C-alpha positions in Angstrom: 9.5 52.4 -39.0 11.1 52.9 -42.4 9.6 56.0 -44.1 9.9 57.4 -47.6 11.7 60.4 -46.1 14.3 58.1 -44.7 14.5 56.2 -48.0 15.2 59.5 -49.7 18.5 59.9 -47.9 19.9 57.4 -50.4 19.0 55.8 -53.7 16.9 52.6 -53.5 19.1 49.7 -54.4 17.2 46.9 -56.2 18.1 43.1 -56.1 21.3 43.5 -54.1 22.4 40.8 -51.8 20.2 41.0 -48.7 18.3 43.9 -50.1 14.6 44.1 -49.4 12.2 46.4 -51.2 9.9 48.0 -48.6 6.6 49.8 -49.0 8.3 53.0 -47.9 10.9 52.6 -50.7 8.1 52.1 -53.2 6.4 55.3 -52.0 9.7 57.2 -52.1 10.3 56.1 -55.7 6.7 56.9 -56.6 6.8 60.5 -55.5 10.4 61.2 -56.7 12.0 61.3 -53.2 14.5 58.6 -54.4 15.6 57.0 -57.6 16.3 53.3 -58.3 19.8 51.8 -58.6 20.2 48.3 -60.0 22.8 46.3 -58.0 25.9 45.6 -60.1 25.8 41.9 -59.6 22.1 41.7 -60.6 22.9 43.7 -63.7 25.5 41.1 -64.7 22.8 38.3 -64.7 20.8 40.1 -67.4 20.8 39.3 -71.1 22.2 41.6 -73.8 20.1 40.0 -76.5 18.1 42.2 -78.8 14.4 42.7 -77.7 11.8 40.5 -79.3 8.6 42.5 -78.5 5.9 40.4 -76.7 2.2 40.9 -76.3 1.5 43.1 -73.3 -0.1 41.1 -70.4 -3.8 41.9 -69.9 -3.1 43.4 -66.4 -0.9 46.1 -67.9 -3.1 47.1 -70.8 -5.3 50.2 -71.1 -4.2 51.5 -67.7 -5.0 55.1 -66.8 -2.4 55.6 -64.1 -1.3 58.9 -62.5 2.4 59.6 -62.6 3.1 58.4 -59.0 1.1 55.3 -59.6 3.0 54.4 -62.8 6.3 55.0 -61.1 5.4 52.7 -58.2 4.2 50.0 -60.6 7.4 50.4 -62.6 9.5 50.0 -59.5 7.7 46.8 -58.5 8.0 45.3 -62.0 11.7 46.1 -62.2 12.4 44.5 -58.8 10.4 41.4 -59.8 12.3 41.0 -63.1 15.7 41.4 -61.3 14.7 39.0 -58.5 13.5 36.4 -61.0 16.7 36.7 -63.0 18.8 36.2 -59.8 16.7 33.2 -58.8 16.8 31.4 -62.1 19.8 31.3 -64.5 17.4 30.3 -67.3 15.1 33.3 -66.9 15.6 35.6 -69.8 15.5 39.3 -68.6 17.2 41.9 -70.8 19.4 44.8 -69.9 17.4 47.0 -72.2 14.1 46.4 -70.3 15.8 46.9 -66.9 17.5 50.2 -68.0 14.3 51.5 -69.6 12.4 51.0 -66.3 15.2 52.3 -64.1 15.9 55.3 -66.3 12.4 56.6 -66.5 10.5 54.8 -63.8 7.6 54.8 -66.2 5.7 51.6 -66.8 5.0 52.5 -70.4 8.7 52.9 -71.2 9.2 49.1 -70.9 6.2 48.1 -73.0 6.1 46.0 -75.0 8.3 43.7 -72.9 11.3 42.2 -74.7 11.1 38.5 -74.0 8.6 35.8 -73.2 10.0 35.4 -69.7 9.6 39.1 -69.0 6.0 39.0 -70.1 5.4 35.9 -67.9 6.9 37.7 -64.9 4.8 40.8 -65.5 1.6 38.6 -65.9 2.3 36.5 -62.8 3.5 39.3 -60.4 0.5 41.8 -60.8 2.8 44.8 -60.4 0.2 47.5 -60.5 -2.0 45.9 -57.8 1.1 45.2 -55.7 2.3 48.8 -56.2 -1.1 50.2 -55.0 -1.0 47.8 -52.0 2.5 49.0 -51.1 1.4 52.7 -51.2 -1.6 51.9 -49.0 0.7 50.0 -46.6 3.2 52.8 -46.4 0.5 55.4 -45.6 -1.5 53.2 -43.2 1.2 51.8 -41.0 2.2 55.1 -39.3 -1.4 56.3 -39.1 -2.3 53.3 -37.0 0.1 54.6 -34.3 -0.8 58.2 -34.8 -4.5 57.4 -34.5 -4.0 56.1 -30.9 -2.1 59.3 -29.9 -4.8 61.6 -31.4 -7.5 59.6 -29.6 -5.5 60.1 -26.3 -5.3 63.8 -27.1 -9.0 64.0 -27.7 -9.6 62.2 -24.4 -7.5 64.9 -22.6 -9.4 67.8 -24.4 -12.8 66.2 -23.5 -11.7 65.3 -20.0 -12.8 61.8 -20.9 -13.2 58.7 -18.9 -9.9 56.8 -19.0 -11.4 53.6 -17.8 -12.5 53.0 -21.4 -9.0 51.9 -22.0 -8.9 49.2 -19.3 -9.0 46.2 -21.6 -7.8 43.1 -19.8 -5.4 40.7 -21.6 -5.5 37.0 -20.9 -3.5 34.0 -22.2 -6.5 31.8 -22.8 -7.5 33.2 -26.2 -10.6 34.9 -24.8 -9.3 38.5 -25.3 -8.2 40.4 -28.4 -4.5 41.2 -28.3 -4.7 44.2 -30.6 -7.6 45.7 -28.6 -5.7 45.1 -25.3 -2.5 46.7 -26.8 -4.4 49.8 -28.0 -5.9 50.2 -24.5 -2.5 49.8 -22.8 -0.8 52.2 -25.2 -3.3 55.0 -24.7 -3.1 54.5 -21.0 0.6 55.0 -21.2 0.1 58.2 -23.2 -2.3 59.5 -20.6 -0.2 58.4 -17.6 0.1 61.3 -15.2 -2.8 63.3 -16.6 -4.9 65.4 -14.2 -7.6 66.0 -16.8 -9.0 62.5 -17.5 -11.1 60.7 -15.0 -13.3 57.8 -14.4 -16.7 59.5 -14.2 -18.5 57.4 -16.8 -21.4 59.0 -18.6 -21.1 60.4 -22.1 -17.3 60.5 -22.2 -17.1 56.9 -21.2 -19.4 56.0 -24.1 -17.5 58.2 -26.5 -14.1 56.6 -25.9 -15.3 53.0 -25.1 -15.1 52.0 -28.8 -11.5 53.2 -29.3 -9.7 50.0 -28.3 -11.8 47.8 -30.4 -11.9 50.0 -33.5 -8.3 51.1 -33.4 -7.3 47.4 -32.7 -9.2 46.3 -35.8 -7.2 48.9 -37.8 -4.0 47.5 -36.5 -5.0 44.0 -37.4 -6.0 45.0 -40.9 -2.8 47.0 -41.5 -0.6 44.1 -40.2 -2.4 41.5 -42.5 -1.9 43.7 -45.5 1.7 44.5 -44.6 2.5 40.8 -44.3 1.2 40.1 -47.8 2.8 43.1 -49.4 6.2 42.3 -48.0 6.0 38.8 -49.6 4.7 40.1 -53.0 7.4 42.8 -53.2 10.3 40.4 -52.6 9.4 36.9 -53.9 10.8 36.0 -57.3 8.4 34.5 -59.9 8.9 30.7 -60.4 8.8 30.5 -64.2 9.1 26.7 -64.3 5.8 26.3 -62.3 3.2 28.1 -64.3 -0.4 27.3 -63.6 -3.7 29.2 -63.5 -2.3 31.4 -60.7 0.5 32.5 -63.1 -1.8 35.2 -64.4 -1.5 37.1 -61.2 -5.3 37.1 -60.7 -4.9 35.2 -57.4 -2.5 37.8 -56.0 -4.8 40.6 -57.1 -7.9 39.0 -55.4 -5.9 38.3 -52.2 -4.8 42.0 -52.1 -8.4 43.1 -52.8 -9.7 41.1 -49.9 -7.1 42.5 -47.5 -7.6 46.1 -48.8 -11.4 46.0 -48.5 -11.0 44.7 -45.0 -8.8 47.7 -44.3 -11.4 50.0 -45.9 -14.0 48.8 -43.4 -11.7 49.5 -40.6 -11.0 53.0 -42.0 -14.7 53.6 -42.3 -15.2 52.9 -38.6 -12.1 55.0 -37.8 -13.4 58.0 -39.8 -16.8 57.9 -38.1 -15.2 57.7 -34.6 -12.7 60.4 -35.3 -15.4 62.8 -36.5 -17.5 61.9 -33.5 -14.7 62.6 -31.1 -13.9 66.0 -32.8 -17.5 67.0 -32.4 -17.6 65.9 -28.8 -14.5 67.9 -28.0 -15.9 70.9 -29.8 -18.9 70.8 -27.5 -16.8 72.1 -24.6 -16.0 75.4 -26.5 -17.8 78.3 -24.9 -18.2 80.5 -28.0 -21.3 79.3 -29.9 -20.2 80.3 -33.4 -16.8 78.7 -33.0 -18.3 75.6 -31.5 -20.7 75.2 -34.4 -17.9 75.7 -37.0 -15.7 73.1 -35.3 -18.5 70.6 -35.1 -19.2 71.0 -38.8 -15.6 71.2 -39.9 -15.7 67.8 -41.8 -18.5 66.0 -43.6 -19.0 62.3 -43.2 -21.9 62.0 -45.7 -19.7 61.0 -48.6 -17.9 58.2 -46.7 -20.6 55.7 -47.4 -20.5 56.4 -51.1 -16.8 55.9 -51.1 -17.0 52.6 -49.3 -19.9 51.4 -51.4 -17.8 52.0 -54.6 -14.8 50.2 -53.2 -17.0 47.2 -52.3 -18.8 46.9 -55.7 -15.8 47.4 -58.0 -14.5 44.1 -59.4 -11.3 45.5 -61.0 -8.3 45.2 -58.7 -6.8 48.5 -59.7 -10.1 50.4 -59.1 -10.6 48.8 -55.7 -7.1 49.4 -54.5 -7.1 53.0 -55.8 -10.4 53.5 -54.0 -9.0 52.2 -50.7 -5.9 54.5 -51.1 -8.2 57.5 -51.6 -10.2 56.4 -48.6 -7.0 56.3 -46.6 -6.2 59.9 -47.6 -9.7 60.9 -46.5 -9.1 59.3 -43.1 -5.8 61.2 -42.8 -7.6 64.5 -43.3 -10.2 63.5 -40.7 -7.6 62.4 -38.2 -5.7 65.7 -38.7 -9.0 67.7 -38.1 -9.6 65.7 -34.9 -6.1 66.5 -33.7 -6.5 70.2 -34.6 -9.8 70.5 -32.7 -8.3 68.8 -29.6 -5.3 71.2 -29.8 -7.6 74.2 -30.0 -9.7 73.1 -27.1 -6.6 72.5 -24.9 -5.1 75.9 -26.0 -8.3 77.8 -25.2 -8.6 76.2 -21.7 -6.7 78.5 -19.3 -6.9 75.8 -16.6 -4.6 73.5 -18.5 -0.8 73.8 -18.3 0.5 73.8 -21.8 3.6 71.8 -22.8 6.7 73.9 -23.4 8.0 73.7 -27.0 11.5 72.5 -27.5 14.1 75.4 -27.4 11.8 77.9 -25.6 12.9 79.4 -22.3 10.7 79.6 -19.3 9.9 83.3 -19.8 8.9 82.7 -23.4 6.7 79.8 -22.3 5.1 81.9 -19.6 4.4 84.8 -22.0 2.8 82.3 -24.4 0.6 81.0 -21.6 -0.4 84.5 -20.6 -1.4 85.4 -24.2 -3.2 82.2 -24.9 -5.0 81.9 -21.6 -5.6 85.6 -20.9 -3.9 85.3 -17.5 -1.1 87.4 -16.1 2.4 85.9 -16.1 2.8 87.0 -12.5 0.0 84.7 -11.3 1.3 81.6 -13.1 3.4 80.3 -10.3 0.5 80.5 -7.8 -2.2 79.1 -10.2 -2.9 75.4 -9.8 -3.2 74.3 -13.4 -4.1 70.8 -14.5 -1.4 68.9 -16.4 -1.7 66.6 -19.4 -0.3 63.1 -19.4 3.4 62.8 -20.0 2.9 61.1 -23.3 0.1 63.4 -24.6 2.0 66.4 -23.5 5.0 65.3 -25.7 2.7 64.6 -28.6 0.9 67.9 -28.3 4.3 69.7 -28.2 5.3 68.1 -31.5 1.9 68.8 -33.2 2.0 72.4 -32.1 5.6 72.9 -33.2 4.6 71.6 -36.7 1.2 73.4 -37.0 2.5 76.8 -35.8 6.0 76.5 -37.2 7.2 77.2 -33.7 5.5 80.6 -33.6 3.5 82.1 -30.7 -0.2 81.1 -31.0 -2.4 84.1 -31.5 -6.1 84.2 -30.7 -7.6 80.8 -31.6 -10.3 81.1 -34.3 -11.9 78.8 -36.9 -9.5 79.9 -39.7 -6.5 79.2 -37.6 -7.8 75.7 -36.7 -8.5 75.0 -40.3 -4.9 75.9 -41.1 -3.8 73.5 -38.3 -5.8 70.8 -39.9 -4.1 71.2 -43.3 -0.6 71.4 -41.7 -1.2 68.3 -39.6 -2.5 66.3 -42.6 0.8 67.2 -44.3 2.6 66.0 -41.2 0.8 62.7 -41.4 1.9 62.2 -45.0 4.9 59.8 -45.4 6.6 62.4 -47.5 7.1 64.6 -44.3 10.4 63.8 -42.6 8.8 64.8 -39.2 6.3 61.9 -39.4 9.0 59.3 -38.6 10.1 61.3 -35.5 6.5 61.6 -34.4 5.8 57.8 -34.7 9.1 56.9 -33.0 8.3 59.3 -30.2 4.9 57.7 -29.7 6.5 54.2 -29.7 9.1 55.4 -27.2 6.4 56.6 -24.9 4.2 53.5 -25.0 7.2 51.2 -24.7 8.8 53.1 -21.8 6.8 50.9 -19.3 6.8 53.6 -16.6 5.0 51.9 -13.8 1.7 51.9 -15.4 2.1 49.2 -18.1 1.8 45.7 -16.8 3.6 42.8 -18.5 1.5 40.0 -20.1 1.8 36.3 -20.5 1.5 34.5 -23.9 -1.8 33.2 -25.1 -2.6 29.7 -23.9 -0.6 30.0 -20.7 -1.5 30.9 -17.1 0.0 31.8 -13.8 -0.8 29.9 -10.6 -1.1 32.0 -7.5 -0.6 30.7 -4.0 -4.1 29.4 -3.5 -4.1 27.7 -6.8 -0.7 26.2 -6.1 -2.1 24.8 -2.8 -4.8 23.0 -4.8 -2.3 21.8 -7.4 0.1 20.4 -4.8 -2.7 18.6 -3.0 -3.8 17.1 -6.4 -0.2 16.1 -7.3 0.2 14.4 -3.9 -3.0 12.3 -4.4 -2.0 11.4 -7.9 1.6 10.4 -7.0 0.3 8.3 -4.1 -2.0 6.3 -6.4 0.8 5.8 -8.9 3.1 4.5 -6.2 0.5 2.3 -4.7 0.4 0.4 -8.0 4.2 0.0 -8.1 5.0 2.9 -10.5 8.5 4.3 -10.7 9.1 8.0 -11.6 10.8 9.0 -14.8 11.6 12.3 -16.4 12.5 13.1 -20.1 13.6 16.3 -21.8 11.0 19.0 -22.4 12.1 19.0 -26.1 12.9 16.1 -28.4 14.5 15.7 -31.8 11.8 16.6 -34.3 12.1 13.2 -36.0 11.2 11.6 -32.8 7.8 13.3 -32.6 6.8 13.5 -36.3 4.5 10.9 -37.7 3.1 9.8 -34.4 0.1 12.1 -33.9 -1.8 11.9 -37.2 -3.6 15.2 -38.1 -2.6 16.6 -34.7 1.1 16.7 -35.8 0.4 20.3 -37.0 0.0 21.3 -33.3 3.6 20.4 -32.4 5.8 23.4 -31.5 9.0 23.5 -33.6 12.0 25.2 -32.2 14.5 27.3 -34.1 17.6 25.5 -35.4 20.2 25.8 -32.6 23.4 24.3 -34.1 22.3 21.6 -36.5 19.6 19.7 -34.5 16.0 20.2 -35.4 14.0 20.0 -32.2 10.4 20.4 -31.1 8.7 20.8 -27.7 7.1 17.5 -26.6 3.4 17.2 -27.5 2.7 14.5 -24.9 4.6 12.2 -22.5 3.8 8.9 -24.3 6.1 9.2 -27.3 9.1 10.4 -25.2 8.4 7.4 -22.9 8.4 5.0 -25.9 11.7 6.6 -27.1 13.2 6.1 -23.7 12.1 2.4 -23.5 13.6 1.7 -27.0 16.8 3.7 -26.4 17.5 1.8 -23.1 16.5 -1.6 -24.4 13.9 -2.0 -21.6 11.6 -5.1 -21.8 9.2 -4.2 -19.0 8.6 -1.2 -16.8 5.7 0.4 -14.9 6.3 4.1 -14.9 4.7 7.4 -14.0 5.6 11.0 -15.1 4.1 14.3 -14.2 5.4 17.1 -16.4 4.4 19.9 -18.8 3.6 19.4 -22.5 3.1 21.9 -25.3 0.5 22.2 -28.1 0.1 24.9 -30.7 -3.6 24.8 -30.3 -6.2 27.6 -30.3 -6.6 28.6 -26.7 -10.1 28.5 -25.2 -11.7 27.8 -21.8 -10.0 24.8 -20.3 -7.7 24.5 -23.4 -4.1 25.7 -23.0 -0.9 25.6 -25.0 1.2 24.7 -22.0 -0.2 22.3 -19.5 0.6 19.4 -17.2 0.0 15.8 -18.0 0.1 13.0 -15.4 0.9 9.7 -17.1 0.9 6.1 -15.9 2.1 3.5 -18.4 2.9 -0.2 -18.2 5.3 -1.6 -20.9 6.1 -5.3 -21.4 4.6 -8.7 -22.4 1.8 -9.8 -20.0 -1.3 -12.0 -20.1 -4.2 -10.6 -22.2 -5.8 -7.5 -20.6 -3.6 -7.7 -17.5 -1.9 -4.3 -17.8 -5.0 -2.8 -19.4 -7.1 -3.7 -16.4 -4.7 -2.1 -14.0 -4.3 1.1 -16.0 -8.1 1.6 -16.2 -8.4 0.8 -12.5 -5.7 3.4 -11.7 -7.8 5.9 -13.6 -10.9 5.2 -11.6 -8.9 5.4 -8.3 -7.4 8.7 -9.4 -10.7 10.3 -10.2 -12.4 8.9 -7.0 -9.6 10.1 -4.7 -9.4 13.5 -6.3 -13.1 13.7 -5.3 -14.1 15.8 -8.3 -17.7 14.5 -8.6 -19.5 12.4 -11.2 -17.5 11.2 -14.2 -17.8 8.7 -17.0 -15.1 6.6 -18.7 -15.9 6.0 -22.4 -14.2 2.9 -23.6 -13.7 1.3 -27.1 -11.2 -1.0 -28.9 -9.2 0.2 -31.9 -9.6 -3.2 -33.6 -13.3 -3.1 -33.1 -13.3 0.4 -34.6 -11.3 -0.8 -37.6 -13.7 -3.7 -38.0 -16.6 -1.3 -37.9 -15.1 0.8 -40.6 -14.4 -2.3 -42.7 -18.0 -3.4 -42.3 -19.2 0.0 -43.4 -17.0 -0.1 -46.5 -14.2 2.3 -45.7 -11.0 1.5 -47.5 -8.2 0.4 -45.2 -5.9 3.4 -46.2 -8.6 5.8 -44.9 -9.1 4.2 -41.5 -6.9 6.7 -39.6 -8.2 9.8 -41.3 -11.8 8.7 -40.8 -11.1 7.9 -37.1 -9.9 11.5 -36.8 -13.3 12.7 -37.9 -15.2 10.3 -35.7 -13.2 11.5 -32.8 -14.9 14.9 -33.2 -18.3 13.5 -32.3 -18.0 14.8 -28.7 -17.8 18.4 -30.1 -19.7 18.2 -33.4 -23.1 16.8 -34.5 -23.0 13.7 -36.7 -24.3 15.8 -39.6 -21.2 18.0 -39.3 -18.9 15.0 -39.1 -20.7 13.4 -42.0 -20.1 16.5 -44.1 -16.4 16.4 -43.3 -16.3 12.6 -44.1 -18.0 13.1 -47.5 -16.6 16.5 -48.6 -13.0 16.4 -47.2 -12.2 12.7 -46.6 -13.8 11.3 -49.8 -16.1 8.8 -48.1 -19.4 8.0 -49.9 -22.7 9.2 -48.5 -23.9 5.6 -48.0 -20.7 4.7 -46.1 -21.0 7.8 -43.9 -24.7 6.8 -43.1 -23.6 3.3 -42.2 -20.9 4.7 -39.8 -23.5 7.0 -38.3 -25.9 4.1 -37.5 -23.1 2.1 -35.7 -21.4 4.9 -33.7 -24.6 5.5 -31.8 -24.1 2.2 -30.0 -23.2 2.9 -26.4 -24.2 1.8 -22.9 -23.3 -0.5 -20.0 -20.2 -2.6 -21.1 -21.5 -6.1 -20.6 -24.9 -5.3 -22.2 -23.3 -3.7 -25.3 -20.9 -6.6 -25.5 -23.8 -9.0 -25.6 -25.5 -6.9 -28.3 -22.4 -6.9 -30.5 -21.9 -10.7 -30.2 -25.5 -11.8 -30.8 -26.3 -14.0 -33.7 -26.3 -12.3 -37.0 -24.0 -9.5 -35.9 -21.6 -8.4 -38.6 -19.0 -7.8 -36.0 -18.8 -11.6 -35.4 -17.9 -12.0 -39.1 -15.0 -9.7 -38.8 -11.7 -11.3 -37.6 -10.3 -8.2 -35.9 -13.7 -7.4 -34.2 -13.9 -10.9 -32.7 -10.4 -10.6 -31.2 -11.4 -7.2 -29.8 -14.7 -8.5 -28.3 -12.9 -11.4 -26.6 -10.3 -9.1 -25.1 -13.0 -6.7 -23.9 -14.9 -9.5 -22.2 -11.9 -10.3 -20.1 -11.3 -6.6 -19.3 -15.0 -6.0 -18.3 -15.2 -9.0 -16.0 -11.9 -8.0 -14.3 -13.2 -4.4 -13.8 -16.5 -5.8 -12.4 -14.6 -7.8 -9.8 -12.6 -4.7 -8.9 -15.8 -2.6 -8.4 -14.8 -0.3 -11.3 -17.2 -1.3 -14.1 -20.1 1.0 -13.0 -18.1 4.1 -14.2 -17.4 2.6 -17.7 -19.5 3.2 -20.8 -18.8 1.0 -23.9 -19.0 3.6 -26.7 -18.4 2.9 -30.3 -18.1 6.6 -31.2 -14.8 6.9 -29.2 -12.0 6.9 -31.8 -9.0 8.7 -30.2 -7.3 10.4 -33.2 -3.7 9.6 -32.4 -2.1 7.2 -34.8 -0.2 5.0 -32.4 -3.2 3.3 -30.6 -3.6 -0.4 -31.4 -6.0 -1.9 -28.8 -8.2 -0.7 -25.9 -8.8 3.1 -25.9 -10.6 5.1 -23.2 -11.5 8.7 -22.3 -12.8 10.1 -19.0 -15.4 12.9 -19.1 -16.6 15.0 -16.2 -20.4 15.1 -15.9 -20.7 17.9 -13.4 -21.6 21.6 -13.8 -18.2 22.9 -14.7 -17.8 22.3 -18.5 -14.2 21.1 -19.1 -14.7 18.3 -21.6 -12.3 15.3 -21.5 -10.2 15.0 -18.3 -8.2 11.9 -19.0 -7.5 9.5 -21.9 -5.3 6.7 -23.0 -5.1 3.3 -24.5 -2.9 0.5 -25.8 0.0 1.2 -28.2 1.8 -2.0 -29.0 3.9 -0.7 -32.0 5.1 2.7 -30.8 8.3 1.5 -29.1 9.1 -0.5 -32.3 9.1 2.7 -34.3 12.3 3.6 -32.5 14.0 0.1 -32.6 13.8 -3.3 -34.0 12.3 -4.6 -30.8 8.5 -4.4 -30.3 7.5 -3.7 -26.6 3.7 -3.6 -26.1 2.5 -0.9 -23.8 -0.7 0.6 -22.4 -1.1 3.9 -20.5 -3.4 6.7 -19.3 -2.8 10.4 -19.2 -4.7 12.7 -16.8 -5.4 16.2 -18.0 -4.6 17.8 -14.7 -5.4 21.4 -15.8 -9.0 20.6 -16.4 -9.1 18.7 -13.1 -7.7 21.9 -11.4 -10.5 23.9 -12.9 -13.1 21.6 -11.3 -11.3 21.6 -7.9 -11.0 25.4 -8.0 -14.7 25.7 -8.6 -15.5 23.3 -5.8 -13.3 25.4 -3.4 -15.2 28.6 -4.5 -18.5 26.9 -3.8 -17.4 25.9 -0.3 -16.7 29.6 0.4 -13.8 28.6 2.6 -10.3 30.0 2.9 -7.9 28.1 0.6 -4.7 27.6 2.6 -1.7 28.4 0.6 0.7 27.3 3.5 0.7 24.5 6.1 1.8 26.9 8.9 0.5 25.6 12.2 1.7 28.4 14.6 2.3 32.1 14.2 4.8 33.6 16.7 3.5 37.1 17.2 5.9 39.5 18.9 4.2 42.7 20.0 7.1 44.9 19.1 10.3 44.8 17.0 12.4 42.3 18.9 13.8 40.0 16.1 16.2 38.3 18.5 13.3 37.1 20.7 11.3 36.0 17.7 14.3 34.1 16.3 14.7 32.2 19.7 11.0 31.3 20.0 10.3 30.3 16.3 13.6 28.2 16.2 12.3 26.1 19.2 9.2 25.4 17.2 11.1 24.6 14.0 13.5 22.3 15.9 10.4 20.4 17.3 9.1 19.9 13.7 6.3 22.4 14.0 5.5 24.5 11.0 5.8 28.1 12.1 6.1 31.7 11.0 6.8 34.8 12.9 5.6 38.4 12.7 6.9 41.7 14.3 4.4 44.5 14.9 3.0 46.3 17.9 -0.6 46.0 16.8 -2.4 42.8 18.0 -5.1 43.1 15.4 -2.5 42.9 12.6 -1.3 39.6 14.0 -4.8 38.2 14.3 -5.8 39.4 10.8 -2.8 37.7 9.2 -3.4 34.5 11.0 -7.1 34.5 10.1 -6.5 35.4 6.4 -3.9 32.6 6.0 -5.7 30.0 8.0 -3.1 29.6 10.7 -4.8 27.8 13.7 -2.6 28.8 16.6 -0.8 32.0 17.7 2.0 32.5 20.3 1.5 36.1 21.6 4.4 37.7 23.4 4.2 41.3 24.8 5.8 43.2 27.6 3.7 41.6 30.3 4.4 38.1 29.0 8.1 38.8 29.0 8.0 40.2 32.5 6.1 37.1 33.9 8.1 34.5 31.9 5.1 33.3 30.1 3.6 33.3 26.6 0.0 33.5 25.5 -1.4 30.8 23.2 -4.4 31.7 21.1 -6.7 29.1 19.4 -7.9 31.1 16.4 -10.8 28.7 15.5 -12.2 28.5 19.1 -11.2 32.1 19.8 -9.7 31.0 23.2 -6.5 32.1 24.9 -4.4 30.7 27.7 -1.1 31.6 29.3 1.6 28.9 29.7 5.1 29.1 31.1 7.7 30.1 28.5 9.7 26.9 29.0 6.7 24.6 28.3 5.0 26.3 25.4 6.5 24.0 22.7 5.3 20.8 24.4 1.8 22.3 25.1 1.5 23.3 21.4 2.6 19.8 20.3 -0.2 18.3 22.4 -2.8 20.8 21.2 -1.8 20.2 17.5 -1.9 16.4 17.9 -5.4 16.6 19.5 -7.3 19.2 17.6 
């Protein structure tokens, strides 16, 4: 973390090559810890022309700024003028203006501005609002870290319930990352504490809100910091002036982010005061307890927040948020002072030793603070703080007491501590950076307690889940091979140009990779486009292929929706009789879902040409077909009224046209019945050339599926659109109809022009993609409902040696392996351990060998399922087991 104290070590260079103006540098300049220096190369780009005074921009007029506020605004404006002059050779910024601002760091010193360009930069950059935002950012960023440490210290003082910080993190988007990170950080600070527990009750309720509230603060601070960083360092584009050139848009954006931060600070203040009062409740002396509980007043908080929310002037709002932040700093310092006092007065707690003190001095201090004799310290069993909180407490004590011995704790002393700690939490204090870095060092040390995480939208598969996955893949592969499919594999990333322009509005979900040596690459979004690229690149005229591999989408994770997942694709490319490959691909899909035995499903089917004909009939212009299809494709998730609103307000479709679309997309039902309905006399579809072609093709397809006993799972549905741009003919989507809500589980269609996008040769193709992750979710739920052990291995026999004789185990298990029997071995003297392992892992047979079996030249076979045992000669046990396994 860069702090003003660090920035003060040298002058702040503006507009130098690679130089970045940070919020900490703005703060340092504002309070006089550092002065500005204009980079020599930047100075050379400025004009020496005589000033031509301009009208002062409205945002800089009639400002009542304090000295530090004016200095901050001057620094921001100076940097913006220099950056703009560097960015554009035509930008007219004078040496006189730059020197006036750098010399005095007073905004008024540069007014009126010397050129029209300078005035334009000042108007567009909103320097006063940006300056306030930078000051807020500089003060808030370290406090977000310190607040976690103080909450941990209060938890120690209150002997709180640490389970409040057990916030699980998941990769499916169903958990808040900041909330989980706060919980994990505080747990690291408390690691090793003998004070905190898991007793629940009042302490659990008191600290339960910390992860959520502190996490919200982190999020607000991060959002503001991101915006401030851009506004401080982006030059003004003078050649592109529009309404936003007034800077009002920037001011409004900063106001939104600042008020969001103010709400977070309001919650933080209330929680901080509540924790301080809760800690004070453990103080034995009534008068002191009462003074500590009433040490700060939260009554004026609401008034401050209300004023921030009702002000419309950007400077007033941002100044109000800044003042609110200073109030929070005082509250946080008071909470820390109270927690320190409670810990100091508790003689049962072992106090951390301050840096540089010897053990004798430390013991004397303990004796004085705790009223105990030094002599008894070694024998007393004192409770220790967490390793992290102990280090934080030592730093706070060192600053608050200036390293002196703590006298008798009283209300006046605690009040002094509060003042000193508030000064410590000010960015001007050089010790603040050390404190924040120490906190980061503790929480990032990962000492056994902090578990790693996986990215959002990803998941791990354990052994039981992998057993289900392998079974599913085996079934899927066998169906693909039964239809003559050959396996292919393609790179997990493709050239970006290969993927772009193939997915319509979903192109924004493609993961782009950083430039690695001149080639712009992206992770594959699906397996279809890479397959089409492969066919074109290898000049293939016909192929029937399958591929099972991972794909990646930058989607919002939710239940059943991941950013990394497997697809199982089956495609047929080449010229065939009408509907020949389409029939086989749909038949493959029904066989897959039947053999996976997931339960009831439905395959919705439509034709892209029929869909285009419907849009044409409804009056949609041809250039809007694809974007309208993208909206229609959302009908499985949204109501038609919501889709209609999108069509009218975002896609520019007339209300009448949208209503016509709504009346037709409701058509669905048994394929042959709907087909008959659409072809009846007077049907507008029969007057549309593309629709007639589609209906004729669908008649062939439906009759073929009927003969193959696959039509009963098909629903002819005119609302099915499939948003991908490359579909040209039949399209379909499989939906699970059972209890587990997973949405679409497979989809596909005909894409006759995709291969031609990569070569001059058109190779028609049709395919289907099974969303295996959602199928896994269904299969996992089915296994849970069966309440049976999911076997992660195929082990048939467990060789159980009742002892530690590895040589004997190796001899016996090798005979089983050589005979093709799947076997494991285990060495332990306890029979129950062997049986427990076999039962838990579902191994059906055991070979038990103990001292008596060795002596008699026999082994004992145990049938786990039947709970029966028999002894067989050592030399025959393999053959006996082969017979038992072949006749279960």
